[in-house]
Jmol script that loads the backbone (N, CA, C; Angstrom):
load data "model"
ATOM      1  N   MET A   1      -9.399  -1.917   1.835  1.00  0.00           N
ATOM      2  CA  MET A   1      -8.026  -2.299   1.663  1.00  0.00           C
ATOM      3  C   MET A   1      -7.150  -1.067   1.956  1.00  0.00           C
ATOM      4  N   LEU A   2      -6.137  -1.233   2.720  1.00  0.00           N
ATOM      5  CA  LEU A   2      -5.203  -0.176   3.053  1.00  0.00           C
ATOM      6  C   LEU A   2      -4.045  -0.205   2.056  1.00  0.00           C
ATOM      7  N   ILE A   3      -3.764   0.960   1.432  1.00  0.00           N
ATOM      8  CA  ILE A   3      -2.715   1.070   0.413  1.00  0.00           C
ATOM      9  C   ILE A   3      -1.758   2.168   0.873  1.00  0.00           C
ATOM     10  N   ILE A   4      -0.454   1.900   0.752  1.00  0.00           N
ATOM     11  CA  ILE A   4       0.559   2.907   1.045  1.00  0.00           C
ATOM     12  C   ILE A   4       0.600   3.908  -0.113  1.00  0.00           C
ATOM     13  N   ASP A   5       0.270   5.143   0.166  1.00  0.00           N
ATOM     14  CA  ASP A   5       0.278   6.176  -0.861  1.00  0.00           C
ATOM     15  C   ASP A   5       1.686   6.796  -0.979  1.00  0.00           C
ATOM     16  N   ARG A   6       2.215   7.242   0.144  1.00  0.00           N
ATOM     17  CA  ARG A   6       3.505   7.935   0.145  1.00  0.00           C
ATOM     18  C   ARG A   6       4.271   7.600   1.433  1.00  0.00           C
ATOM     19  N   ILE A   7       5.580   7.530   1.294  1.00  0.00           N
ATOM     20  CA  ILE A   7       6.473   7.354   2.450  1.00  0.00           C
ATOM     21  C   ILE A   7       7.450   8.479   2.441  1.00  0.00           C
ATOM     22  N   SER A   8       7.506   9.192   3.551  1.00  0.00           N
ATOM     23  CA  SER A   8       8.507  10.268   3.677  1.00  0.00           C
ATOM     24  C   SER A   8       9.445   9.895   4.821  1.00  0.00           C
ATOM     25  N   GLU A   9      10.310  10.813   5.165  1.00  0.00           N
ATOM     26  CA  GLU A   9      11.310  10.512   6.179  1.00  0.00           C
ATOM     27  C   GLU A   9      10.688  10.068   7.496  1.00  0.00           C
ATOM     28  N   ASN A  10       9.634  10.751   7.963  1.00  0.00           N
ATOM     29  CA  ASN A  10       9.048  10.430   9.248  1.00  0.00           C
ATOM     30  C   ASN A  10       7.606   9.984   9.255  1.00  0.00           C
ATOM     31  N   THR A  11       6.922  10.138   8.107  1.00  0.00           N
ATOM     32  CA  THR A  11       5.489   9.807   8.071  1.00  0.00           C
ATOM     33  C   THR A  11       5.163   8.946   6.843  1.00  0.00           C
ATOM     34  N   VAL A  12       4.033   8.277   6.951  1.00  0.00           N
ATOM     35  CA  VAL A  12       3.512   7.442   5.875  1.00  0.00           C
ATOM     36  C   VAL A  12       2.047   7.827   5.662  1.00  0.00           C
ATOM     37  N   VAL A  13       1.678   8.039   4.404  1.00  0.00           N
ATOM     38  CA  VAL A  13       0.276   8.333   4.082  1.00  0.00           C
ATOM     39  C   VAL A  13      -0.355   7.035   3.575  1.00  0.00           C
ATOM     40  N   ILE A  14      -1.472   6.661   4.198  1.00  0.00           N
ATOM     41  CA  ILE A  14      -2.165   5.432   3.884  1.00  0.00           C
ATOM     42  C   ILE A  14      -3.538   5.790   3.371  1.00  0.00           C
ATOM     43  N   GLU A  15      -4.002   5.109   2.318  1.00  0.00           N
ATOM     44  CA  GLU A  15      -5.336   5.324   1.752  1.00  0.00           C
ATOM     45  C   GLU A  15      -6.195   4.125   2.158  1.00  0.00           C
ATOM     46  N   ASP A  16      -7.433   4.459   2.522  1.00  0.00           N
ATOM     47  CA  ASP A  16      -8.429   3.454   2.802  1.00  0.00           C
ATOM     48  C   ASP A  16      -9.690   3.861   2.044  1.00  0.00           C
ATOM     49  N   GLY A  17      -9.747   3.506   0.753  1.00  0.00           N
ATOM     50  CA  GLY A  17     -10.862   3.968  -0.063  1.00  0.00           C
ATOM     51  C   GLY A  17     -10.721   5.454  -0.346  1.00  0.00           C
ATOM     52  N   ASP A  18     -11.681   6.257   0.077  1.00  0.00           N
ATOM     53  CA  ASP A  18     -11.633   7.684  -0.135  1.00  0.00           C
ATOM     54  C   ASP A  18     -10.944   8.423   1.002  1.00  0.00           C
ATOM     55  N   THR A  19     -10.535   7.750   2.035  1.00  0.00           N
ATOM     56  CA  THR A  19      -9.944   8.349   3.201  1.00  0.00           C
ATOM     57  C   THR A  19      -8.433   8.189   3.186  1.00  0.00           C
ATOM     58  N   ARG A  20      -7.730   9.244   3.610  1.00  0.00           N
ATOM     59  CA  ARG A  20      -6.273   9.184   3.757  1.00  0.00           C
ATOM     60  C   ARG A  20      -5.947   9.587   5.179  1.00  0.00           C
ATOM     61  N   PHE A  21      -4.915   8.899   5.713  1.00  0.00           N
ATOM     62  CA  PHE A  21      -4.455   9.272   7.055  1.00  0.00           C
ATOM     63  C   PHE A  21      -2.922   9.061   7.117  1.00  0.00           C
ATOM     64  N   GLU A  22      -2.336   9.697   8.075  1.00  0.00           N
ATOM     65  CA  GLU A  22      -0.887   9.608   8.247  1.00  0.00           C
ATOM     66  C   GLU A  22      -0.572   8.815   9.530  1.00  0.00           C
ATOM     67  N   VAL A  23       0.511   8.074   9.462  1.00  0.00           N
ATOM     68  CA  VAL A  23       1.036   7.379  10.618  1.00  0.00           C
ATOM     69  C   VAL A  23       2.551   7.588  10.661  1.00  0.00           C
ATOM     70  N   SER A  24       3.135   7.334  11.782  1.00  0.00           N
ATOM     71  CA  SER A  24       4.570   7.421  11.910  1.00  0.00           C
ATOM     72  C   SER A  24       5.276   6.317  11.111  1.00  0.00           C
ATOM     73  N   ARG A  25       6.391   6.649  10.511  1.00  0.00           N
ATOM     74  CA  ARG A  25       7.122   5.665   9.745  1.00  0.00           C
ATOM     75  C   ARG A  25       7.584   4.501  10.628  1.00  0.00           C
ATOM     76  N   SER A  26       7.701   4.728  11.920  1.00  0.00           N
ATOM     77  CA  SER A  26       8.125   3.669  12.837  1.00  0.00           C
ATOM     78  C   SER A  26       7.053   2.561  12.931  1.00  0.00           C
ATOM     79  N   GLU A  27       5.815   2.866  12.492  1.00  0.00           N
ATOM     80  CA  GLU A  27       4.750   1.869  12.566  1.00  0.00           C
ATOM     81  C   GLU A  27       4.729   0.995  11.273  1.00  0.00           C
ATOM     82  N   LEU A  28       5.651   1.218  10.392  1.00  0.00           N
ATOM     83  CA  LEU A  28       5.680   0.521   9.102  1.00  0.00           C
ATOM     84  C   LEU A  28       6.763  -0.562   9.100  1.00  0.00           C
ATOM     85  N   ALA A  29       6.405  -1.767   8.658  1.00  0.00           N
ATOM     86  CA  ALA A  29       7.414  -2.839   8.559  1.00  0.00           C
ATOM     87  C   ALA A  29       8.471  -2.406   7.532  1.00  0.00           C
ATOM     88  N   PRO A  30       9.698  -2.837   7.692  1.00  0.00           N
ATOM     89  CA  PRO A  30      10.788  -2.380   6.813  1.00  0.00           C
ATOM     90  C   PRO A  30      10.636  -2.775   5.330  1.00  0.00           C
ATOM     91  N   ASP A  31       9.905  -3.836   5.013  1.00  0.00           N
ATOM     92  CA  ASP A  31       9.799  -4.269   3.641  1.00  0.00           C
ATOM     93  C   ASP A  31       8.656  -3.629   2.872  1.00  0.00           C
ATOM     94  N   VAL A  32       7.908  -2.758   3.472  1.00  0.00           N
ATOM     95  CA  VAL A  32       6.707  -2.134   2.819  1.00  0.00           C
ATOM     96  C   VAL A  32       7.183  -0.987   1.930  1.00  0.00           C
ATOM     97  N   ARG A  33       6.595  -0.936   0.721  1.00  0.00           N
ATOM     98  CA  ARG A  33       6.926   0.127  -0.262  1.00  0.00           C
ATOM     99  C   ARG A  33       5.672   0.837  -0.687  1.00  0.00           C
ATOM    100  N   GLU A  34       5.839   1.985  -1.329  1.00  0.00           N
ATOM    101  CA  GLU A  34       4.693   2.732  -1.869  1.00  0.00           C
ATOM    102  C   GLU A  34       3.911   1.841  -2.842  1.00  0.00           C
ATOM    103  N   GLY A  35       2.607   1.872  -2.728  1.00  0.00           N
ATOM    104  CA  GLY A  35       1.756   1.073  -3.593  1.00  0.00           C
ATOM    105  C   GLY A  35       1.373  -0.283  -2.996  1.00  0.00           C
ATOM    106  N   ASP A  36       2.033  -0.670  -1.934  1.00  0.00           N
ATOM    107  CA  ASP A  36       1.718  -1.957  -1.310  1.00  0.00           C
ATOM    108  C   ASP A  36       0.414  -1.923  -0.560  1.00  0.00           C
ATOM    109  N   ALA A  37      -0.289  -3.031  -0.523  1.00  0.00           N
ATOM    110  CA  ALA A  37      -1.434  -3.231   0.385  1.00  0.00           C
ATOM    111  C   ALA A  37      -0.856  -3.660   1.721  1.00  0.00           C
ATOM    112  N   VAL A  38      -1.456  -3.173   2.811  1.00  0.00           N
ATOM    113  CA  VAL A  38      -0.924  -3.490   4.103  1.00  0.00           C
ATOM    114  C   VAL A  38      -2.076  -3.921   5.038  1.00  0.00           C
ATOM    115  N   LEU A  39      -1.674  -4.645   6.067  1.00  0.00           N
ATOM    116  CA  LEU A  39      -2.569  -5.027   7.177  1.00  0.00           C
ATOM    117  C   LEU A  39      -1.978  -4.444   8.441  1.00  0.00           C
ATOM    118  N   PHE A  40      -2.843  -4.053   9.368  1.00  0.00           N
ATOM    119  CA  PHE A  40      -2.383  -3.527  10.681  1.00  0.00           C
ATOM    120  C   PHE A  40      -2.441  -4.666  11.684  1.00  0.00           C
ATOM    121  N   GLU A  41      -1.250  -5.156  12.094  1.00  0.00           N
ATOM    122  CA  GLU A  41      -1.157  -6.246  13.044  1.00  0.00           C
ATOM    123  C   GLU A  41      -0.171  -5.929  14.151  1.00  0.00           C
ATOM    124  N   ASN A  42      -0.598  -6.104  15.386  1.00  0.00           N
ATOM    125  CA  ASN A  42       0.280  -5.884  16.577  1.00  0.00           C
ATOM    126  C   ASN A  42       0.970  -4.525  16.522  1.00  0.00           C
ATOM    127  N   GLY A  43       0.238  -3.484  16.109  1.00  0.00           N
ATOM    128  CA  GLY A  43       0.782  -2.146  16.156  1.00  0.00           C
ATOM    129  C   GLY A  43       1.683  -1.798  14.973  1.00  0.00           C
ATOM    130  N   VAL A  44       1.759  -2.686  13.962  1.00  0.00           N
ATOM    131  CA  VAL A  44       2.629  -2.440  12.831  1.00  0.00           C
ATOM    132  C   VAL A  44       1.855  -2.687  11.539  1.00  0.00           C
ATOM    133  N   TYR A  45       2.102  -1.821  10.542  1.00  0.00           N
ATOM    134  CA  TYR A  45       1.520  -2.007   9.227  1.00  0.00           C
ATOM    135  C   TYR A  45       2.456  -2.941   8.442  1.00  0.00           C
ATOM    136  N   ARG A  46       1.965  -4.144   8.137  1.00  0.00           N
ATOM    137  CA  ARG A  46       2.720  -5.169   7.434  1.00  0.00           C
ATOM    138  C   ARG A  46       2.204  -5.375   6.035  1.00  0.00           C
ATOM    139  N   LYS A  47       3.087  -5.725   5.113  1.00  0.00           N
ATOM    140  CA  LYS A  47       2.734  -5.968   3.746  1.00  0.00           C
ATOM    141  C   LYS A  47       1.766  -7.138   3.605  1.00  0.00           C
ATOM    142  N   ASP A  48       0.668  -6.932   2.872  1.00  0.00           N
ATOM    143  CA  ASP A  48      -0.233  -7.997   2.550  1.00  0.00           C
ATOM    144  C   ASP A  48       0.204  -8.504   1.167  1.00  0.00           C
ATOM    145  N   THR A  49       1.046  -9.508   1.167  1.00  0.00           N
ATOM    146  CA  THR A  49       1.667  -9.959  -0.086  1.00  0.00           C
ATOM    147  C   THR A  49       0.642 -10.383  -1.122  1.00  0.00           C
ATOM    148  N   ASP A  50      -0.355 -11.154  -0.738  1.00  0.00           N
ATOM    149  CA  ASP A  50      -1.340 -11.611  -1.688  1.00  0.00           C
ATOM    150  C   ASP A  50      -2.141 -10.475  -2.303  1.00  0.00           C
ATOM    151  N   ALA A  51      -2.605  -9.556  -1.454  1.00  0.00           N
ATOM    152  CA  ALA A  51      -3.384  -8.403  -1.949  1.00  0.00           C
ATOM    153  C   ALA A  51      -2.546  -7.508  -2.813  1.00  0.00           C
ATOM    154  N   THR A  52      -1.281  -7.310  -2.418  1.00  0.00           N
ATOM    155  CA  THR A  52      -0.376  -6.465  -3.230  1.00  0.00           C
ATOM    156  C   THR A  52      -0.166  -7.061  -4.635  1.00  0.00           C
ATOM    157  N   GLU A  53       0.056  -8.361  -4.723  1.00  0.00           N
ATOM    158  CA  GLU A  53       0.277  -9.014  -5.994  1.00  0.00           C
ATOM    159  C   GLU A  53      -0.983  -8.952  -6.847  1.00  0.00           C
ATOM    160  N   LYS A  54      -2.130  -9.223  -6.269  1.00  0.00           N
ATOM    161  CA  LYS A  54      -3.426  -9.155  -7.029  1.00  0.00           C
ATOM    162  C   LYS A  54      -3.629  -7.750  -7.552  1.00  0.00           C
ATOM    163  N   ARG A  55      -3.321  -6.732  -6.721  1.00  0.00           N
ATOM    164  CA  ARG A  55      -3.491  -5.353  -7.144  1.00  0.00           C
ATOM    165  C   ARG A  55      -2.564  -5.016  -8.279  1.00  0.00           C
ATOM    166  N   ARG A  56      -1.301  -5.435  -8.214  1.00  0.00           N
ATOM    167  CA  ARG A  56      -0.355  -5.153  -9.268  1.00  0.00           C
ATOM    168  C   ARG A  56      -0.736  -5.864 -10.584  1.00  0.00           C
ATOM    169  N   GLN A  57      -1.228  -7.078 -10.498  1.00  0.00           N
ATOM    170  CA  GLN A  57      -1.658  -7.789 -11.681  1.00  0.00           C
ATOM    171  C   GLN A  57      -2.885  -7.079 -12.307  1.00  0.00           C
ATOM    172  N   GLU A  58      -3.796  -6.597 -11.500  1.00  0.00           N
ATOM    173  CA  GLU A  58      -4.977  -5.873 -12.023  1.00  0.00           C
ATOM    174  C   GLU A  58      -4.503  -4.593 -12.731  1.00  0.00           C
ATOM    175  N   ILE A  59      -3.565  -3.887 -12.161  1.00  0.00           N
ATOM    176  CA  ILE A  59      -3.063  -2.654 -12.760  1.00  0.00           C
ATOM    177  C   ILE A  59      -2.380  -2.969 -14.104  1.00  0.00           C
ATOM    178  N   ILE A  60      -1.620  -4.028 -14.191  1.00  0.00           N
ATOM    179  CA  ILE A  60      -0.977  -4.422 -15.443  1.00  0.00           C
ATOM    180  C   ILE A  60      -2.032  -4.794 -16.469  1.00  0.00           C
ATOM    181  N   ARG A  61      -3.060  -5.522 -16.037  1.00  0.00           N
ATOM    182  CA  ARG A  61      -4.142  -5.903 -16.965  1.00  0.00           C
ATOM    183  C   ARG A  61      -4.819  -4.666 -17.541  1.00  0.00           C
ATOM    184  N   LEU A  62      -5.092  -3.664 -16.666  1.00  0.00           N
ATOM    185  CA  LEU A  62      -5.735  -2.455 -17.088  1.00  0.00           C
ATOM    186  C   LEU A  62      -4.863  -1.681 -18.071  1.00  0.00           C
ATOM    187  N   GLN A  63      -3.559  -1.595 -17.765  1.00  0.00           N
ATOM    188  CA  GLN A  63      -2.636  -0.897 -18.658  1.00  0.00           C
ATOM    189  C   GLN A  63      -2.567  -1.588 -20.028  1.00  0.00           C
ATOM    190  N   ASP A  64      -2.481  -2.932 -19.989  1.00  0.00           N
ATOM    191  CA  ASP A  64      -2.433  -3.674 -21.256  1.00  0.00           C
ATOM    192  C   ASP A  64      -3.687  -3.470 -22.082  1.00  0.00           C
ATOM    193  N   SER A  65      -4.813  -3.349 -21.433  1.00  0.00           N
ATOM    194  CA  SER A  65      -6.109  -3.173 -22.177  1.00  0.00           C
ATOM    195  C   SER A  65      -6.159  -1.822 -22.906  1.00  0.00           C
ATOM    196  N   LEU A  66      -5.345  -0.864 -22.460  1.00  0.00           N
ATOM    197  CA  LEU A  66      -5.297   0.438 -23.153  1.00  0.00           C
ATOM    198  C   LEU A  66      -4.668   0.303 -24.537  1.00  0.00           C
ATOM    199  N   TRP A  67      -3.845  -0.695 -24.728  1.00  0.00           N
ATOM    200  CA  TRP A  67      -3.093  -0.828 -26.006  1.00  0.00           C
ATOM    201  C   TRP A  67      -3.740  -1.842 -26.954  1.00  0.00           C
ATOM    202  N   GLU A  68      -4.832  -2.440 -26.541  1.00  0.00           N
ATOM    203  CA  GLU A  68      -5.525  -3.437 -27.430  1.00  0.00           C
ATOM    204  C   GLU A  68      -6.372  -2.777 -28.441  1.00  0.00           C
TER     205      GLU A  68
END
end "model"
wireframe off; spacefill off
backbone 0.3
color backbone group
């Protein structure tokens, strides 16, 4: 799963498991934010809405389990 780690003015850092790589910000769809899961389609990294939501729900579940 590709995850957006950081977005700067000109570059984007993407994580793929233990690997990180940089791409130009111009390769990123405008609605993508840090922490989103993305898919690479037609030369553009687009938000994977389903994977992003599942990931966020899992993070919330893990955070909530810390307080139980």
